[in-house]
C-alpha positions as CSV (number, residue, x, y, z in Angstrom):
1,X,0.0,0.0,0.0
2,X,1.3,3.5,-0.9
3,X,2.3,5.7,1.9
4,X,1.8,9.5,2.1
5,X,5.6,9.8,1.4
6,X,5.2,7.6,-1.7
7,X,2.4,9.7,-3.0
8,X,4.3,13.0,-2.5
9,X,7.5,11.6,-4.2
10,X,5.4,10.5,-7.2
11,X,4.1,14.0,-7.9
12,X,4.6,15.2,-11.4
13,X,4.4,19.0,-11.7
14,X,3.4,21.5,-14.3
15,X,5.3,24.8,-13.4
16,X,4.1,28.2,-14.7
17,X,6.8,30.9,-14.5
18,X,7.2,34.0,-16.7
19,X,10.8,35.3,-16.7
20,X,14.0,33.6,-15.7
21,X,13.6,34.0,-12.0
22,X,16.5,32.6,-10.0
23,X,17.8,31.0,-13.2
24,X,14.8,28.7,-13.5
25,X,15.7,27.1,-10.1
26,X,12.2,25.7,-9.4
27,X,11.7,23.7,-12.6
28,X,15.4,22.6,-12.6
29,X,15.2,21.3,-9.0
30,X,11.9,19.5,-9.7
31,X,13.4,17.9,-12.9
32,X,16.4,16.7,-11.0
33,X,14.0,15.1,-8.5
34,X,12.1,13.5,-11.4
35,X,9.1,15.6,-10.5
36,X,8.8,17.9,-13.5
37,X,6.2,17.0,-16.2
38,X,6.1,20.3,-18.1
39,X,7.5,23.8,-17.7
40,X,5.6,26.8,-19.2
41,X,7.4,30.0,-19.6
42,X,7.4,33.2,-21.8
43,X,10.7,33.2,-23.6
44,X,14.3,31.9,-23.2
45,X,17.6,31.9,-25.0
46,X,16.9,28.7,-26.9
47,X,13.7,30.0,-28.6
48,X,14.0,30.5,-32.4
49,X,13.4,34.3,-32.4
50,X,16.2,34.7,-29.9
51,X,18.6,32.3,-31.6
52,X,18.0,33.5,-35.2
53,X,17.2,37.1,-34.6
54,X,19.5,38.2,-31.7
55,X,22.4,35.8,-31.3
56,X,24.3,37.2,-34.2
57,X,24.6,40.5,-32.4
58,X,28.3,41.2,-31.6
59,X,28.6,41.0,-27.7
60,X,30.2,44.5,-27.5
61,X,27.2,46.0,-29.3
62,X,24.3,44.2,-27.7
63,X,21.7,46.4,-26.1
64,X,20.9,45.4,-22.5
65,X,17.5,43.9,-23.3
66,X,19.2,41.6,-25.9
67,X,21.9,40.6,-23.4
68,X,19.2,39.7,-20.8
69,X,17.3,37.6,-23.3
70,X,20.5,35.7,-24.4
71,X,21.2,35.1,-20.7
72,X,18.0,33.2,-20.2
73,X,19.5,29.7,-20.6
74,X,17.4,26.8,-19.6
75,X,19.2,24.4,-17.2
76,X,18.8,21.1,-19.1
77,X,15.0,21.2,-19.3
78,X,14.4,22.4,-22.9
79,X,12.7,19.2,-23.9
80,X,10.1,19.7,-21.2
81,X,9.6,23.4,-21.8
82,X,6.8,25.2,-23.6
83,X,7.2,28.9,-24.3
84,X,5.4,31.7,-26.2
85,X,8.3,33.8,-27.6
86,X,6.3,35.7,-30.2
87,X,3.8,36.8,-27.6
88,X,6.6,37.7,-25.2
89,X,8.3,40.0,-27.9
90,X,4.9,41.5,-28.9
91,X,4.2,42.3,-25.3
92,X,7.3,44.6,-25.3
93,X,5.5,46.9,-27.7
94,X,2.0,46.6,-26.1
95,X,0.6,44.2,-28.7
96,X,0.1,41.1,-26.6
97,X,-0.6,39.8,-23.1
98,X,2.1,37.1,-22.9
99,X,1.1,35.7,-19.5
100,X,-2.5,35.4,-20.4
101,X,-1.5,33.5,-23.6
102,X,0.6,31.2,-21.4
103,X,-2.2,30.4,-19.1
104,X,-4.6,29.9,-22.0
105,X,-2.1,27.4,-23.5
106,X,-2.0,25.4,-20.2
107,X,-5.8,25.3,-20.1
108,X,-6.1,24.3,-23.7
109,X,-3.6,21.5,-23.4
110,X,-4.8,20.3,-20.0
111,X,-2.7,18.6,-17.3
112,X,-1.9,15.4,-19.1
113,X,0.1,13.1,-16.9
114,X,0.7,15.8,-14.3
115,X,-0.9,15.5,-10.9
116,X,0.5,18.7,-9.4
117,X,0.8,22.4,-10.3
118,X,3.3,25.0,-9.2
119,X,2.4,28.7,-9.6
120,X,4.1,32.0,-8.7
121,X,1.5,34.5,-9.6
122,X,-2.1,35.2,-8.5
123,X,-2.8,35.8,-12.2
124,X,-2.7,32.0,-12.5
125,X,-5.9,31.7,-10.6
126,X,-7.9,30.4,-13.6
127,X,-5.4,27.5,-14.0
128,X,-5.4,26.9,-10.3
129,X,-9.2,26.6,-10.3
130,X,-9.1,24.2,-13.2
131,X,-6.5,22.2,-11.4
132,X,-8.6,22.0,-8.3
133,X,-11.6,20.8,-10.4
134,X,-9.4,18.0,-11.8
135,X,-8.1,16.9,-8.4
136,X,-4.6,18.3,-9.1
137,X,-2.4,19.1,-6.1
138,X,-1.6,22.8,-6.1
139,X,1.5,24.5,-4.7
140,X,1.6,28.3,-4.8
141,X,4.7,30.4,-4.0
142,X,4.1,33.9,-2.7
143,X,7.1,35.8,-4.0
144,X,6.3,39.2,-2.3
145,X,4.6,40.1,0.9
146,X,0.9,40.2,0.2
147,X,0.4,43.7,1.5
148,X,2.9,45.2,-0.9
149,X,0.2,47.1,-2.6
150,X,-0.8,48.9,0.6
151,X,2.8,49.7,1.5
152,X,3.6,51.0,-2.0
153,X,0.4,53.1,-2.0
154,X,1.4,54.7,1.2
155,X,4.9,55.3,-0.1
156,X,3.7,56.8,-3.3
157,X,1.4,59.1,-1.3
158,X,4.5,60.3,0.7
159,X,6.4,61.0,-2.6
160,X,3.5,62.0,-4.8
161,X,4.1,62.1,-8.6
162,X,7.3,60.1,-8.6
163,X,5.6,56.8,-9.6
164,X,2.3,55.8,-11.0
165,X,-0.2,55.3,-8.1
166,X,-2.5,52.2,-8.0
167,X,-6.1,52.8,-6.9
168,X,-7.4,51.4,-3.7
169,X,-9.8,49.3,-5.7
170,X,-7.1,47.7,-7.8
171,X,-5.1,46.9,-4.7
172,X,-8.2,45.3,-3.1
173,X,-8.8,43.3,-6.2
174,X,-5.3,42.0,-6.2
175,X,-5.5,41.0,-2.5
176,X,-8.8,39.2,-3.2
177,X,-7.1,37.2,-6.0
178,X,-4.4,36.3,-3.5
179,X,-6.9,35.1,-1.0
180,X,-8.7,33.0,-3.6
181,X,-5.4,31.5,-4.7
182,X,-4.4,30.7,-1.1
183,X,-7.8,29.1,-0.4
184,X,-7.6,26.9,-3.5
185,X,-3.9,25.8,-3.0
186,X,-2.8,22.8,-1.0
187,X,0.6,24.2,0.0
188,X,1.6,27.8,0.3
189,X,5.3,28.6,0.2
190,X,6.9,31.8,1.5
191,X,10.5,32.8,1.1
192,X,10.6,34.4,4.6
193,X,8.7,34.6,7.9
194,X,7.9,38.2,6.9
195,X,5.9,37.0,3.9
196,X,4.4,34.0,5.8
197,X,3.2,36.2,8.6
198,X,1.7,38.7,6.1
199,X,-0.2,35.8,4.4
200,X,-1.6,34.5,7.7
201,X,-2.5,38.1,8.8
202,X,-4.5,38.5,5.5
203,X,-6.4,35.3,5.6
204,X,-4.2,32.3,4.6
205,X,-4.5,29.1,6.6
206,X,-1.4,28.9,8.8
207,X,-1.5,25.0,8.6
208,X,-0.7,24.9,4.9
209,X,2.1,27.5,4.9
210,X,5.8,26.7,4.9
211,X,8.9,29.0,4.7
212,X,11.5,28.0,2.1
213,X,14.3,30.5,2.1
214,X,16.1,31.1,-1.3
215,X,19.7,30.2,-2.1
216,X,22.5,31.3,-4.4
217,X,25.2,29.6,-6.4
218,X,28.2,28.3,-4.4
219,X,30.4,30.4,-6.8
220,X,29.6,33.5,-4.8
221,X,31.3,31.9,-1.8
222,X,34.4,31.3,-3.8
223,X,34.8,34.9,-4.9
224,X,38.0,36.6,-3.7
225,X,36.9,40.0,-2.4
226,X,39.1,43.1,-2.6
227,X,36.8,45.8,-1.0
228,X,37.4,49.5,-1.6
229,X,37.1,51.2,1.8
230,X,33.9,53.2,1.9
231,X,32.3,51.8,-1.2
232,X,28.6,51.2,-0.5
233,X,26.7,49.1,-3.1
234,X,23.0,48.6,-3.9
235,X,21.9,46.1,-6.7
236,X,18.4,45.9,-7.9
237,X,15.5,47.8,-9.6
238,X,15.6,51.4,-8.5
239,X,12.5,52.9,-7.1
240,X,10.4,53.6,-4.0
241,X,9.7,49.9,-3.1
242,X,13.4,49.2,-2.8
243,X,14.0,52.3,-0.7
244,X,16.5,54.0,-2.9
245,X,15.3,57.4,-1.8
246,X,16.3,56.6,1.8
247,X,19.7,55.4,0.7
248,X,20.1,58.6,-1.2
249,X,19.1,60.6,1.9
250,X,21.5,58.6,4.0
251,X,24.4,59.3,1.5
252,X,23.6,63.1,1.7
253,X,23.6,62.9,5.6
254,X,27.0,61.1,5.5
255,X,28.4,63.7,3.1
256,X,27.3,66.5,5.5
257,X,29.1,64.7,8.3
258,X,32.2,64.4,6.3
259,X,32.1,60.6,6.2
260,X,33.9,59.4,3.0
261,X,31.6,57.0,1.2
262,X,31.1,56.1,-2.5
263,X,27.5,55.0,-2.8
264,X,27.0,53.0,-6.1
265,X,23.6,51.9,-7.4
266,X,23.4,49.1,-10.1
267,X,20.1,48.4,-11.6
268,X,17.4,49.4,-14.1
269,X,15.6,52.7,-13.7
270,X,18.6,54.5,-12.1
271,X,19.3,57.4,-14.4
272,X,15.7,58.4,-14.9
273,X,14.9,58.2,-11.2
274,X,18.0,60.0,-10.2
275,X,16.6,63.2,-11.8
276,X,14.3,63.5,-8.7
277,X,15.8,65.5,-5.8
278,X,15.0,62.7,-3.3
279,X,17.2,60.3,-5.2
280,X,20.2,62.5,-5.6
281,X,23.5,61.5,-3.9
282,X,24.6,58.1,-5.1
283,X,26.2,57.2,-8.4
284,X,23.7,55.5,-10.7
285,X,25.3,52.9,-13.0
286,X,22.1,51.8,-14.7
287,X,21.5,48.1,-15.5
288,X,24.8,46.3,-15.7
289,X,25.7,42.8,-17.1
290,X,25.9,40.0,-14.5
291,X,29.7,39.8,-14.9
292,X,30.0,43.4,-14.0
293,X,27.6,42.9,-11.0
294,X,30.0,40.3,-9.7
295,X,32.9,42.8,-10.0
296,X,30.8,45.4,-8.1
297,X,30.2,42.8,-5.3
298,X,33.9,41.9,-5.3
299,X,34.9,45.6,-4.7
300,X,32.1,46.5,-2.3
301,X,32.9,47.4,1.3
302,X,29.2,47.2,2.3
303,X,25.9,46.2,0.7
304,X,22.8,48.2,1.5
305,X,19.1,47.3,0.7
306,X,16.8,49.6,2.5
307,X,13.6,48.1,1.0
308,X,10.2,48.9,2.3
309,X,8.6,45.8,0.8
310,X,10.1,42.5,-0.3
311,X,9.8,38.7,-0.2
312,X,13.5,37.7,0.2
313,X,16.1,39.5,-1.9
314,X,18.5,37.1,-3.6
315,X,21.0,39.9,-4.0
316,X,21.6,40.3,-0.3
317,X,22.4,36.6,-0.2
318,X,24.9,37.1,-3.0
319,X,26.5,39.9,-1.0
320,X,26.8,37.7,2.1
321,X,28.3,35.0,0.0
322,X,31.0,37.4,-1.2
323,X,31.7,38.3,2.5
324,X,30.2,41.7,2.2
325,X,28.3,42.9,5.3
326,X,24.7,43.8,4.7
327,X,22.5,46.6,6.0
328,X,18.8,46.0,5.3
329,X,15.3,46.2,6.9
330,X,13.1,43.6,8.5
331,X,10.8,43.9,5.4
332,X,13.6,42.4,3.3
333,X,12.7,38.9,4.6
334,X,16.3,39.0,5.6
335,X,18.6,36.3,6.8
336,X,21.0,39.0,8.2
337,X,21.7,38.7,11.9
338,X,21.6,42.1,13.4
339,X,25.0,43.1,14.7
340,X,26.6,39.8,13.4
341,X,26.9,39.9,9.7
342,X,25.3,43.3,9.2
343,X,22.6,45.5,10.6
344,X,18.8,45.6,10.4
345,X,17.4,49.2,10.4
346,X,13.7,50.3,10.5
347,X,12.1,51.1,7.1
348,X,12.0,54.7,6.1
349,X,14.7,55.8,8.6
350,X,17.5,57.5,6.6
351,X,19.2,58.8,9.7
352,X,19.6,55.3,11.3
353,X,20.7,53.9,7.9
354,X,23.4,56.6,7.8
355,X,24.5,55.8,11.3
356,X,24.9,52.1,10.5
357,X,26.8,52.7,7.3
358,X,29.1,55.0,9.2
359,X,29.6,52.4,11.9
360,X,30.7,49.7,9.5
361,X,32.9,51.8,7.1
362,X,34.7,53.5,9.9
363,X,35.3,50.5,12.2
364,X,37.6,48.2,10.2
365,X,37.8,45.6,12.9
366,X,34.0,45.3,13.0
367,X,33.8,45.3,9.2
368,X,36.3,42.4,9.0
369,X,34.5,40.4,11.7
370,X,31.1,40.9,9.9
371,X,32.7,40.0,6.6
372,X,33.8,36.6,8.0
373,X,30.4,36.0,9.6
374,X,28.6,37.0,6.4
375,X,30.4,34.4,4.3
376,X,29.8,31.7,6.9
377,X,26.1,32.6,7.1
378,X,25.8,32.3,3.3
379,X,26.8,28.6,3.5
380,X,23.3,28.0,4.9
381,X,21.7,29.5,1.8
382,X,23.3,27.8,-1.2
383,X,21.5,26.4,-4.2
384,X,21.9,22.9,-2.7
385,X,20.4,23.9,0.6
386,X,17.5,25.7,-1.2
387,X,16.8,22.6,-3.1
388,X,16.7,20.5,0.0
389,X,14.3,22.9,1.7
390,X,12.0,23.1,-1.4
391,X,11.7,19.4,-1.9
392,X,11.2,18.8,1.8
393,X,8.3,21.2,1.9
394,X,6.7,19.7,-1.2
395,X,7.1,16.1,0.1
396,X,6.0,16.9,3.6
397,X,2.5,15.4,4.2
398,X,0.0,18.1,5.4
399,X,-3.7,18.5,5.7
400,X,-5.2,20.5,2.9
401,X,-7.5,23.4,4.0
402,X,-9.9,24.8,1.4
403,X,-12.3,27.6,2.0
């Protein structure tokens, strides 16, 4: 007779994921565990429009969007992958809804031999409901904290006119889709306790939630760092959600104090955002290739991510892996241990952020100690450890709760 464990191990997943999030870690890990039936995604480097239309571009002349597309390499799962590259390209010019096309394709083809579904967006709700009707086991991963809409609405009110504001009605609709998705799912994964607590607070059944922290390649731990004293690094999309305006304010405070720091921001949106007074202070590099990001980490004295709303930022794990102390907020879903491998500061507190930056860059003994602790901490958050946590959560028998 089959046990619960046998049933869990025998699950065959359909995974829906637009974008190359975490280098396709979820479908790759499921495939390695012989649990992947089919992977649905938007576009990747092996698709014919990318291979035939973009790969001829000389590397030195490639625009950044082309470089990003060519970097979307599937990790040995091409034969199990279905993509919609034409829709993905047309979406860039407003002529298609790629993700809607992807979901429609899943519904048209059906679940076949799959007996499980893995989703990462509440937009997948129609597929989730079809899966429930077919008796399919549903895993949903909540990437961001579910009250991100409310937090961003508040932030955009504080800094009116800087970013497009969502209406309260739209935020409420999105939260309702979240709740419906949670109610229909058998297992809810959160990348941090911050996200899990937010889900439970907003109506998710605590008994079917599990925290699975992300991981990074072991290559980061092998990097030989040569920090430039006083160089402060941020990596990620630039905007209000990531708290770049608070980092900018902190850099101006430090300048007034006479503290020598070089604050560098690598990520899309930088030059445009930097025109606003609230963002002035750091050097904005714009979006940079991954190889250059690695060099930025190698030369960083300190990594700062003053986000107001997050799930769990992979970049701060990469920083720890390089032995770079991290200053972030509790809303990062952080694995940083306050005072051990970095500092946690309250959101929206530029003064305290400046204080902690000054503490680390001026106390070289403390910086060295935190650097050693950071690299050791990162060993708990490698790709291998992430895979173990993910598969353990999926295979763990639990009682389903549907409302």
